C-alpha positions as CSV (number, residue, x, y, z in Angstrom):
1,X,117.8,160.9,-153.0
2,X,120.8,161.7,-151.5
3,X,121.0,163.9,-148.4
4,X,124.7,165.3,-148.2
5,X,126.9,166.2,-145.6
6,X,130.0,167.0,-145.4
7,X,131.8,163.7,-143.3
8,X,128.6,161.3,-144.0
9,X,126.2,160.6,-146.7
10,X,122.9,158.1,-145.8
11,X,120.3,157.0,-148.0
12,X,116.7,156.2,-147.9
13,X,117.2,152.6,-148.5
14,X,119.9,152.5,-145.3
15,X,116.8,154.1,-143.0
16,X,114.4,151.7,-144.4
17,X,116.8,148.6,-143.6
18,X,117.1,149.9,-139.8
19,X,113.5,149.3,-139.4
20,X,113.8,146.7,-140.6
21,X,116.1,145.0,-138.7
22,X,114.0,146.3,-135.3
23,X,110.9,145.0,-136.6
24,X,112.7,141.3,-136.6
25,X,114.1,141.5,-133.6
26,X,110.7,142.7,-131.8
27,X,109.0,139.7,-133.5
28,X,111.7,137.6,-132.2
29,X,111.2,138.7,-128.7
30,X,107.6,138.4,-128.5
31,X,108.5,134.2,-129.9
32,X,110.5,133.8,-126.9
33,X,107.3,134.9,-124.8
34,X,105.2,133.4,-126.0
35,X,107.2,129.9,-126.0
36,X,108.4,130.3,-122.1
37,X,104.5,131.1,-121.5
38,X,103.5,128.2,-123.4
39,X,105.9,126.0,-121.6
40,X,104.8,127.3,-118.0
41,X,101.0,126.7,-119.1
42,X,101.8,122.6,-120.1
43,X,101.9,121.3,-116.8
44,X,98.6,122.9,-116.0
45,X,96.8,121.9,-119.0
46,X,98.1,118.4,-118.5
47,X,96.6,118.4,-114.9
48,X,93.6,119.7,-116.4
49,X,93.2,116.7,-118.3
50,X,93.8,114.2,-115.9
51,X,91.8,116.3,-113.4
52,X,88.8,113.3,-114.0
53,X,89.5,110.5,-112.2
54,X,86.2,108.9,-112.6
55,X,86.1,109.0,-116.6
56,X,86.5,106.0,-118.8
57,X,86.8,102.1,-117.6
58,X,89.8,103.6,-115.3
59,X,87.5,105.3,-113.2
60,X,85.1,102.9,-112.8
61,X,87.9,100.8,-111.8
62,X,88.8,103.5,-109.0
63,X,85.5,103.4,-107.9
64,X,85.7,99.6,-107.5
65,X,89.0,100.3,-105.5
66,X,87.5,102.8,-103.1
67,X,84.6,101.1,-102.1
68,X,87.2,97.6,-101.8
69,X,89.1,100.0,-99.4
70,X,86.5,101.2,-97.3
71,X,85.2,97.5,-96.8
72,X,89.0,96.4,-96.0
73,X,89.0,99.6,-93.2
74,X,85.7,98.7,-91.7
75,X,86.3,95.0,-91.2
76,X,89.5,95.4,-89.4
77,X,92.2,95.2,-92.2
78,X,95.2,97.0,-90.0
79,X,95.7,100.6,-90.8
80,X,99.0,100.3,-91.9
81,X,97.8,98.1,-94.5
82,X,95.1,99.6,-95.8
83,X,97.0,103.1,-96.0
84,X,99.4,101.4,-98.1
85,X,96.7,100.2,-100.8
86,X,95.6,103.7,-100.6
87,X,98.8,105.2,-101.3
88,X,99.3,103.0,-104.4
89,X,95.7,104.2,-105.7
90,X,97.1,107.7,-105.6
91,X,100.6,106.6,-107.6
92,X,98.5,105.5,-110.2
93,X,95.8,108.4,-109.8
94,X,99.2,110.7,-110.8
95,X,100.2,108.6,-113.5
96,X,97.4,109.2,-115.6
97,X,96.9,111.8,-117.8
98,X,98.2,112.5,-122.2
99,X,101.4,111.6,-121.5
100,X,101.2,108.9,-118.8
101,X,99.0,105.7,-118.6
102,X,96.2,105.0,-121.0
103,X,92.6,104.4,-120.2
104,X,93.5,100.7,-120.0
105,X,96.4,100.7,-118.4
106,X,95.0,102.7,-115.8
107,X,92.1,100.5,-115.1
108,X,94.7,97.7,-115.1
109,X,96.4,99.2,-112.2
110,X,93.9,99.9,-110.2
111,X,91.9,96.3,-110.7
112,X,95.4,95.2,-109.5
113,X,95.4,97.2,-106.3
114,X,91.6,96.0,-105.7
115,X,93.3,92.6,-106.2
116,X,95.3,93.0,-103.4
117,X,93.0,94.4,-100.9
118,X,90.9,91.6,-101.3
119,X,94.0,89.2,-100.6
120,X,94.8,92.0,-97.0
121,X,91.4,90.7,-96.2
122,X,92.6,87.0,-96.2
123,X,95.3,87.6,-94.6
124,X,94.2,89.5,-91.7
125,X,90.9,87.1,-91.5
126,X,93.4,84.0,-91.2
127,X,96.0,85.9,-88.6
128,X,93.3,87.1,-86.0
129,X,91.2,83.4,-86.5
130,X,94.8,81.4,-85.6
131,X,95.3,84.3,-82.7
132,X,92.1,83.8,-81.3
133,X,92.3,79.6,-81.6
134,X,95.7,79.5,-80.0
135,X,93.8,81.3,-76.9
136,X,91.0,79.8,-76.9
137,X,92.8,76.8,-77.0
138,X,94.9,78.2,-73.7
139,X,91.9,78.6,-72.2
140,X,90.2,75.4,-72.5
141,X,93.4,73.7,-70.7
142,X,93.7,76.7,-68.4
143,X,89.8,76.3,-67.0
144,X,90.4,72.6,-67.2
145,X,93.5,72.3,-64.3
146,X,91.3,74.9,-62.3
147,X,88.4,73.0,-62.0
148,X,90.3,69.9,-61.6
149,X,92.3,72.1,-58.7
150,X,89.0,73.7,-57.1
151,X,90.1,76.9,-58.0
152,X,87.2,77.6,-59.7
153,X,83.7,76.3,-59.7
154,X,82.8,73.6,-62.8
155,X,80.3,76.0,-64.5
156,X,83.0,78.0,-65.5
157,X,82.9,75.6,-68.4
158,X,79.8,77.3,-69.6
159,X,82.1,80.5,-69.9
160,X,84.6,78.3,-72.1
161,X,81.6,77.1,-74.4
162,X,80.6,80.5,-74.8
163,X,83.7,81.6,-76.2
164,X,83.6,78.6,-78.3
165,X,80.1,79.2,-80.2
166,X,81.2,82.8,-80.6
167,X,84.5,81.8,-81.9
168,X,82.5,79.2,-84.4
169,X,80.9,82.1,-85.5
170,X,83.1,84.7,-85.9
171,X,84.1,85.3,-89.9
172,X,85.9,88.7,-90.4
173,X,89.0,90.1,-88.7
174,X,86.8,92.7,-86.2
175,X,84.9,89.6,-85.1
176,X,87.7,87.4,-84.1
177,X,89.5,90.3,-82.4
178,X,86.5,90.7,-80.3
179,X,85.9,87.3,-79.3
180,X,89.8,86.8,-78.8
181,X,89.7,90.1,-76.5
182,X,87.3,88.3,-74.2
183,X,89.2,85.1,-74.3
184,X,92.1,86.4,-72.9
185,X,90.3,88.5,-70.5
186,X,88.9,84.9,-68.7
187,X,92.4,83.6,-69.2
188,X,93.5,86.4,-67.1
189,X,90.3,85.9,-64.7
190,X,91.5,82.6,-64.8
191,X,95.4,82.8,-63.5
192,X,94.7,85.8,-61.2
193,X,92.3,83.7,-59.4
194,X,94.8,80.7,-59.2
195,X,97.7,83.0,-58.1
196,X,95.0,84.4,-55.3
197,X,94.2,80.7,-54.4
198,X,98.0,79.9,-53.8
199,X,99.0,82.2,-51.6
200,X,95.5,82.0,-49.5
201,X,96.8,77.8,-49.5
202,X,100.5,78.9,-48.8
203,X,99.6,81.7,-45.9
204,X,97.1,79.5,-44.3
205,X,100.1,76.2,-44.3
206,X,102.0,79.1,-42.2
207,X,99.3,80.2,-40.2
208,X,98.7,76.6,-38.7
209,X,102.0,75.5,-38.7
210,X,102.7,78.8,-36.2
211,X,99.8,77.8,-34.2
212,X,101.3,74.2,-33.8
213,X,104.7,75.7,-32.7
214,X,102.6,77.9,-29.8
215,X,102.8,80.9,-31.3
216,X,100.1,83.7,-31.7
217,X,98.1,83.9,-34.6
218,X,95.4,85.4,-33.4
219,X,95.9,88.3,-36.2
220,X,96.9,86.2,-39.2
221,X,94.0,83.8,-38.3
222,X,91.9,87.1,-38.9
223,X,93.4,88.3,-41.6
224,X,93.2,84.4,-43.3
225,X,89.8,84.4,-43.2
226,X,89.2,88.1,-44.2
227,X,91.8,86.6,-47.7
228,X,88.9,83.8,-47.9
229,X,85.9,85.7,-47.9
230,X,87.6,88.6,-50.3
231,X,87.9,85.6,-52.8
232,X,84.7,84.0,-52.9
233,X,82.9,87.6,-53.1
234,X,85.6,88.8,-55.8
235,X,84.7,89.2,-59.8
236,X,87.6,90.7,-61.1
237,X,91.1,90.3,-62.4
238,X,91.6,93.1,-60.5
239,X,90.4,92.5,-57.6
240,X,92.1,89.3,-57.2
241,X,95.5,90.7,-58.2
242,X,95.3,93.3,-55.4
243,X,94.2,90.5,-53.2
244,X,97.6,88.8,-54.1
245,X,99.3,91.8,-53.6
246,X,98.3,92.2,-50.1
247,X,98.7,88.6,-49.2
248,X,102.4,89.2,-50.4
249,X,102.4,92.2,-48.1
250,X,101.2,89.9,-45.3
251,X,103.9,87.2,-46.4
252,X,106.4,90.2,-45.8
253,X,105.5,90.3,-42.5
254,X,105.5,86.5,-41.2
255,X,109.0,86.3,-42.5
256,X,110.2,88.8,-40.1
257,X,108.1,87.0,-37.1
258,X,108.9,84.0,-37.5
259,X,112.6,84.7,-38.1
260,X,112.6,85.5,-34.0
261,X,110.4,82.0,-33.8
262,X,113.2,80.0,-35.6
263,X,114.1,78.5,-32.3
264,X,110.7,77.0,-32.0
265,X,109.6,75.8,-35.7
266,X,110.0,72.4,-36.8
267,X,111.5,71.3,-40.3
268,X,108.5,71.9,-42.1
269,X,107.7,75.2,-41.1
270,X,110.9,76.3,-41.5
271,X,111.3,75.2,-45.7
272,X,108.4,77.1,-45.7
273,X,110.1,79.9,-43.9
274,X,113.0,79.7,-46.6
275,X,110.6,79.9,-49.2
276,X,109.2,82.7,-48.2
277,X,112.3,84.7,-47.5
278,X,113.3,83.6,-50.8
279,X,109.7,85.4,-52.0
280,X,110.4,88.4,-49.9
281,X,113.7,88.5,-51.5
282,X,111.9,88.7,-55.0
283,X,110.0,91.6,-54.2
284,X,113.2,93.4,-53.6
285,X,113.4,93.3,-49.5
286,X,116.6,93.4,-47.5
287,X,116.4,89.4,-46.0
288,X,120.1,89.2,-44.5
289,X,119.0,89.1,-41.5
290,X,116.8,86.1,-42.0
291,X,119.5,84.1,-44.0
292,X,121.6,84.4,-41.2
293,X,118.9,83.7,-38.4
294,X,118.5,80.5,-40.3
295,X,122.1,79.9,-41.2
């Protein structure tokens, strides 16, 4: 049936065509929305699928790797190395999932990192052992020389023997670091005692030279006696270092007094004075007047 209009004629069929087009348009829009919702949800679906890191053979491999990482950190493998290996584990974690590594591939990847962890323990043990052994050798030589010079008592050899026994029983990086710290401390003690002993000997030589020259040395003799007493009773590296610093200060005082007494000094004492002036210069002191007096 047709509805007439002076200018337009519309049929019922044309109306049905228009409604169908609108329905098709709505369906297209709905399909587009469903497509984008699927795209947005896909990462969440994939993430949920890869979240179970303990599943399968890969999960067992990962658990073993975690145990080895904790062990490496506990025995003294450098933290930077353990952190790098842990980062590799996390990288494998991120690759697992539907479109990533298979269970077998992930298990092999975890096992490869586990082997690297084991090698890091071996390497750290070797490097710390070598360092401790080198320091132990240096301590042995230093102690032998100091005993021969009378700087330290012969019983100090017992300390070295203790260090050697501890080194022989060490097995892991932390073991070697602990014994190496003690070895280095003993070596520093010997060095500090040697430095203080040498300064006392030099100071005593100067005081004796002044005495033979007929100069008053009452104060210097008292200072020397006090230095020897401190040397005998000190027990720490810091105490011997302070004693050396004290003797250095007294040396600078002697430089001034000896310069004034140059006409009365013998050649040997003049040589000693020149040495002390050089020492004072090394401490940053102005020794111009003393050098002129000797020239």
